[in-house]
N, C-alpha and C positions, 0 to 999 in steps of 0.2 A: 504494500500500500504506500503510495506517495502522497505527501501532504506538506503544507507550509507551517513552520514553527518559528519561535523567536520573532514573531511578527508584531508589527504595530501598524495601525491604520488611521487614516483621517475618517472619522465617523461623526457626522454632524447632523442633527435633526433639522429639517427645513419645514416651515409651515406651508406645505403644498401637498395636497392629497395625491396628485399624480407622481410627483417626484419628492418624496418625503424625507430624503436623506442624501447627503453626499458621503459616499463610502468608497475608499480605495486604499489598498495597502501601500505603505511607504518603506517598509523594510521587512525582511523575513528570509529564511533559508528553506530549502527543500530537504526533507528527510525521508528515509524509507523505513517502514515498519515491517519486519520479518515476522509473519504470522506463525512460523514454526518455532523460531527461537524466542519470540515475543520480545524482541529488542528493536530499538530505534538506532539509526545511524545516519549522519549527513551524507548526501550524495555528492561526491567530489565533482566539481564543475558546476554545481548548482547550489552551492552552500557558502558563497562568498559574502561575508557580512557587509561588504561595500556596496552590495546591490540588493534590491528588493526582488525576490524570486518567488513567483506565485502561480496559481492555476495549473499545477502539473497535470498532464493528460498522457496516458499510455498509448503507444501504438498497439494495434490489435495483436501483433506477434510478440509484444513484450520486450522488444529490442531497444526501443527509444522512448524518451519522454519529451514532450513539448511543453514549454512553460513561458509565462510572461516575465520579462525582466526590465528593470529600470534602475537608475542610480538611486541608492538609498537616500532618504531625506531624513535629516535629524534636526530637531528643534527643541530647545529648552522649554519654550512656551508650551509645546505639546507634551513633552515628557513629564512635566510637573503633574499632569492629570493621570491618575491610576485607573480610571474607569475607561471602558471601551468607548462610550459616547463622550465627546468633549464639547465644551461650550462653543457657540458660534464664533465668538471673538478670537478663539485660538486658531481658527482656520480662515480668517478673513482674507488673507492674501490669495487663497484659492477661490473663495466665494466671490470675491470682487474681480476676479480675472487678472490679478497682478502676477500670479505664478501659475505655470502649467505643470502637468505631470503626465508623461506619455510612456507607454510600454512597447517593447518590441518582443516578438516571438522568437524563442530560441529552441534548438533541437540538441539533445544530448544523448549519447548511447548509454544504456543502462549498464551493460558490460558486467552482469552478475553482481551489481552493487558497487563496482569499482568506478563507475561513472566515466568521465572523459572530458574532452573539451566541448563546451557549449558553443554552438555556431548560430549566428542569426539566420533566420529563414527568409530567403528572398521573396519579396512581395508582401511580407508581414513584419518588416522591420525597416528602420532607417527611412521612414516615409513621412516623418513629421506628423504622424497620427498616433493614436493610442490603440494598440492591437492586443487583444486578450481573448479569453474563453475559447481556446482552440479545441476543436473536436475532430478526430480522425475517423474517416469512414471505415467500417469493418473490413472492407476489401483492401484497405491500406493504400487507396488511390488518391483520396482527396482530403484536404483540410478545410473545414469551414470555421471561420473565426469572427469575432465581433470587432468592429472598428469604430472609433469615435474620435472627435477632435482632441479630447482630453479625458483623463481619469478612467473609471471602470464601470462600476455598478450604476444602473438607473440613469443612463445618459440619453436625453431626448433624441440626439442625432445619431445614435448607434445604428450601424448597418451590418448585415451579414455579408462576408466576403468569402470567396473560394479560391484556392490555389492547389496545384498538384502537391502530393505528399513531399516530393523532393524540393518544392519551392518553385516559384515562377511568378509570372505576372498575375496580380490579383484582379479578380472580376467581382463587381457588385452583383449579388443575386437579384434576379427579377422579382422574387417574392417579397422583397423588402417593402414594408409599409412606410408611411411618412412620419410615424411617431414611435420611436424606440423599437428595436428588433434585437433580441438576445435570447439567452438561455435555450439554446438549440440542442437537438439530439438526433442522432442517426437511427434509422431502422436497421435491424439485423442484416437485411439484404442489401444495404447501402443504396437503396433506391428512393427512400423517403427521408424528409427532414421535417421535424416538428419544432416549432419555436414559439416564443412569447412576444407579444407586441401590445402597445397601448394605442393602437390605431383608433379604437372606438371609445376611448374614455380613459379615466384614471386607473382602472383596474386592468391588469394584464390578462389577455386572452390568448388561447392557443390557435396557431395557424399551421397548415400542412402544405408542403410543396413536394413535387416529384423531381428527382434529379436523374438525368440520363447518363449514359456511359461517357459522354463528353463534358459532363459537368454543367450542362444546361438545365435550368429549372423552370418550373411552371409558375404562373401567378398563384399567390397564396389563397388558400381556402380556409375560412373560419370554421373551426370545429365547434359547431353550435351546441352539441350535446354536452360540451364541457363548460358552457357558460353558466355561471352562478351569480345571482344578483349580489352586488356589493361584496364580491369576493375576488381576490387576485389569484389567477391560475398561472403558475409558472414552474420552471425547472421540470419539464416533462421528460419521461423516459419510455421507450418502447418496451413492451413485455413480449418475449419470444414464445408465444403459445398459440395453439390452434384456435380458430375462431369459435368452434363449438365448445371449447373448454371454458370460455368466458361466460360468466353469469351476470354479475353485477359489481359495481364499484362500492366498496365499503369505506365509509369515512371513520376510520379509527381515531384519527387525530382529534376531530371536533368533539367526539364522544368520550375522550379520555381527559384526565386531569391536566394533560399538557396544554390543551387549548385554552381553558380559562386561566391557566398559569401565564401563558404568553399574553393574553388579553390584559391580565393584571399588570404584567411588567411594562407594557406600553402605557397604560393609564398612570402607573407610578412614575414613569419617566416624565410625563407631561404634567405632573402635579395634580392629577385627578384622583385624589386619595380615596374618596368614597367609592368611586368606580373600581379602583384597584382592590379595595377591601372586599367588595362584593364579588369580584371575579375570583380572588384567592379563596374566599369562603366556599364558592362552588367547587373549586379544585380540591379543597379539603374534604368536602362531602364525597367526592368521587374516589379519593385516595387518602384516607385519614392517617395512613402510616408513612406518608412521604414527608420527611422533615423539612424539605425545601419549601413546601407550600406554607407550613406554619411559620418558617423563618421569614419568608418574603411578606407574609401578611403582617408580621411583627414590625418589619421595617416600615410598611405603609402606616401602621398605627403610630409609630414614632413620629413620622413626618406629619401626621395629622394631629399630633399633640395628645394622643390618647395613650398615655403611658401605662396605665393599669392594664389595659387590653394588651399592649405590647409585651408587658412583663409576663402575663399569662401565656401568650403564644411562645415567647422565648423559653420559658420553663418547659413547655411541651416539646419544643424543638430539642432542647438539651436532654430531655428524657429519651427521645428517639435517637439522638446523635450526641452522646455524652462528650465526645472529643472535639466538638465543633468550636474552635477557638473564637471565631467571629460571633458565635451565639453568645458566649460569655461577655465579649467586649461590648456588643450592642445592649445586652442586659444591663451591664454596668453603666453604659451611657444613659439608658432609660432612668436608672436610679439617680444619676447625676442631674438629669433634667427635673427630677422631683425633689432635688436638694437633699437626697438621702446619701450623704457622702460616705458614711460608714459602710452602708450596704454596697455602695459602688466599689469601695476599696476591697471588700471581701471578694467580690466577683472578679475584679481585675486581677487579683492575686490567683484566683482559680485558673484564669486564662493563662497566666504566666507559668503555672505549674505544668501546663500542657505544652506551652511554647514560650520559653524564656526569652526568645528573640523577637517577641511581638512588640513592636515600637508603639503601636496604638495603646496597648495596655499600660506601658510605662508612662506614656504621656497622660493617660487617664488618671493614674496615680498622682502625677504632677498637678493636674488641674484640681483634683479633689483636695490635695494638700493646700494648694493656693486658696481655694474657697474657704478652707478652715484657718486661713492666715498663717499656715505653717510654711513660710516662704523658703526657708533654708532647705527643708525636706523636699519641697516641690522642685527646687533647682536641681537637686541630685537626681530626681526622677527624670526631669527633662534632659539632663546630661546623658542618661542611658538611652532615651528615645532618640536623641540627636546622633549619638554614636551609631545606632542601628539604622537610622534613616536621615542622613545629613542633608538630604535635599528637600526636607519638609519645611516649608516656610512657616507653617503654623507652630511647629515645635520651637523654632528660634524666637518667634513672636511671644509665645507664652512664657518662655524662660526669661525673656527680657522684661516682661511685666512683673514677674516675681522679683527680679533684681531691682526693678524700680522701687518696689514697695519697701525693700530693705536699704535703700539709699545708694545702691551700686549703680549710679547713673551712667558713668562712662562705659561700664561693662554692658549695661542695658542698651546703650546706643550702638555698641559693636554688634550685639545680637540683632537689633532691629535693622541695621544696615545689611546684614547677611540675609535677613528675611526678605527685604526689599530687593536685594540682588537676585534671589531665587524667584521672586514673584513681584515685579514692579507694580502690580495692581493690588497688593496686599493693603487694603484700606486701614485695617486695625493697626498694622505696623507703622504705616505712614502717620497716622494720628498720634500714636505714642511717641514717634520720633519727633514730630513737631512739638508735642507737649513738653518733652524732656529738654529739648534744645531751648525752648522758650523759658523754661524754668531756670536753666543755666545761663541765660543771657546770650545764647548763641543764636541771635535773631536771624542772621542770614540763612543758617541751616534750618531753622524753624520755618521760615518762609518757603524755602525750597521743598520741605516735606509737605507742608499744607498745600502748596500749589500742585504738587504731584497728586495729592489726595483728591483735590478738586477735579483734576482731570479724570480720575477714576470714578468719582461720584459727584457730578456737578449739581445734583439736586439735594445735597446735604447742607442745610443751613448752618449747622454747628461748625463745619470746617471753615466756611466763609467768616463766621463770627470769630473763630480763633485766629484766622489770618488777619482779620481786621484789627483784633486786639494787639497783635504784634506790630502792625503798621502804626497803630496809635502810640505804642511805646517808642518807636523810632521816629515819631513825629511826622510821618508821611500821611498827613490827615486826608488828603484827597483820595489816596488809594484806600485808606481805611473806610472812608465814606462809601466808595464803590463796593467794597465787600459787605458793609452793613446794608447797603441798598439791596444786594443780592439776597442776603439773609432775610430781610424784611419781606421781600417778594415771596420767598419760600415759606416764611412763617410770620404772617402779618399781625398776629396777636401776641407777640412776645415783646413786652414792655421794655425789657433790658436792651433790646436792639435799638429802640428809639432813644434810649438814654445815652448809649455810647456814641451813636451817630450825632446826637445833639452836642455831646462833649467835643467831638471833632469840629463841628460848626462853630462852637463857642471859641475854640482855640484859633480858628480862622477868622474870628470876629464877624461871622455871619450871625449876628445876635438874634435877629427876627426869626430866621429859619431854625436856629437852635431852640428858641422858645417854643416853636411849633412842635418840635420833636419831644421836648420835655412835657408839653401839654398832652401829647398822645400817650406818653409813658404813664402819666398820672391817670389818664382815663382808664388805662388797662389795670394799673395798680395804684389805687388811691393812697396807699401808705408807703410809697417809695421815697425814702428820705433823700437819696441822692438826686432824684428828679426835682424835688422842691428846692434843694440847696443850689443845684446848677441853674435852675430857672431864675432863682433869686439873683445869682451872680450875673446872668445875662441881662436881667432887667436893670440891675444896678449900673451896668455898663451902658445901658440905653437911657440912663438917668431917670428911670421909672422907680424912684427910691421908695415910695410908699408901697407899691406892689412888691418890690423886692423885700421890704421889711416883713410883709405878710408871709411871704414864702419862707424866709428865715425863721419866723416864729413857728410855722408849721413843721419845719424840719427839726427844730429843737423840741417841739412838743412830742414828736415821734421818737426822737433820740436826744434826751437831755444832756448827754455827755459828748455831743458832737462838737469838738473843739473848733474846727474850721468855721462852723456856722456861727459860733459866738464871735469869733474874730471878725468875720465879714459883716455880721450884723452890727457889731460895734462900730465899724468904719462907716456904715450907712447911717447909723444914728448920729455920729459926729457930723456927717455932711448935712443932716437934718437939724443941726444945732441942738442935738440932745447929747451934749458932750458928757455929762455926768453918767447917764445911763450907758452911753457908748463905752466909756472907760471901765464900767462895771463888767460889760461883756468881754472887753479885752483882757481884764484880769482873770475872768473865768476861763478864757481860752488858755492863758498862761498856766493857770493852776492845773489844767487838764493836759499840760505838756506840749502845747503848741508854741514853739519857739519864736516864730515871726511876731507873736503878740508882744514880746518884750520891746522890740524896736518901735512898734506902733504906740505902746504906752509911753516910751521915752519921748516920742515925737508929739503926742497929743495930750498926754495926761499929767506930765510933770508940771510943777509950778513954773510959771512964766510962759506957758503955752496957752 
């Protein structure tokens, strides 16, 4: 048996019923499985890791294999995802047409497993097209393969092409429809070819063509008896039996637990958790002893936030499959979400007894310790997780957060820089990186981190707010106002945003606009001391001294120990010829530790003034 292993694919879901995914392998080698020795071995000549080698197909005499080959593609952006399906943004360069990926067909001798030199097949290689899915006729005379402009699976422009087995000029088959032609299969007598097409809609249907001795084919005929409403029919195979032996086609798949399990998996991927749970429940009814169905339903419950149900299913899973490490890990994660940290730690430790190299379990212990404010212990657990999986951006981020809590800020910054290096879109790491640099007075680095975070999440008002605060500190008031504008647009009922924007306008001496912002802040929060204080300051600079006095009074009513308010109210009173009362306020400010009050007292309240 020939197959591709050590593979990685671009696999992206697309919101299109007809072409619902972009899927094509970008690396992989071909191995042979010996059914007698039950061993695998790479096939020399088709197992070079510098190439992606896929779609192996045997010649009928077993002497050759034909496979699709392309230069392997490696990307840190893609490799960071451990799931088969990757986010759309990870494959944007392919989706946007910025990068191509094309395969050539190669032929290699099997040579009793020794392989040989793989040679490109003339007519199916080096043609600036993508050539794949080669199928050899049983009489060893023809190769029919699929050709598209790029990629592999589900390509709208894919056509069936034919060449002699030895290679030669490729001809487009006459049976091709206008919309996707692929997944073809020869009849045992090499006279018929069945294939799938989307000619009549989003669901693939089967078509049949006759091929003569010269490789000429007839127009395609739709196999109407194979048409099922809202079902895709593909990957057909001929069955070599006599016609009278055939009775009926039995749908084993749809009537088994596999079908609802697949339905549930699709719903789970698209975030339709209730649909997924319903499908998994049906699968469990059909096969209650299958631990996989219990496990996948538990995952759906976790994502739906139904932790108690998830815990029940995971306990059932582990009863059926006691050595399932991921079952313990997810059970512990469910306990974590319920803030049962002690229970989570017990289960993480059970997972580690089975697999001491499970990085997720070590990280889970780190998170649990951090939640219980045992930061030194959590750092040690994260150390182990990082040693096992150094490319996990989350582990570096979480260790940094624990280091931040115990004051190891420089070490935390180093960890966060590593996390961002691994994943430039790690929002949590970028926010903490900005926060710590802001705390340390490294304002340029803080601005850089917040700016990168905004690029990742441009609809997060908090990041704009934080960057605005840094600009306020470095006295770049116009840029701060811009950031506060964005924050207010995203969260218009946050009084604090109006307050800080008003402060910037006050510093720029836009007193009237500043007052408007302070007014809005007070409408939202009628007891905001800073808003009254700053509005009073703005009004005093506009020479509206009585109004300013009223606001200072309100600020001090709300906070009787607000020293700057005593100081500025005292100055306003002196301007209003209330010198005695003004000096009392200045003295109160001084007694509360406000040093500028001393100079004001010397200037206004000493004898002779």
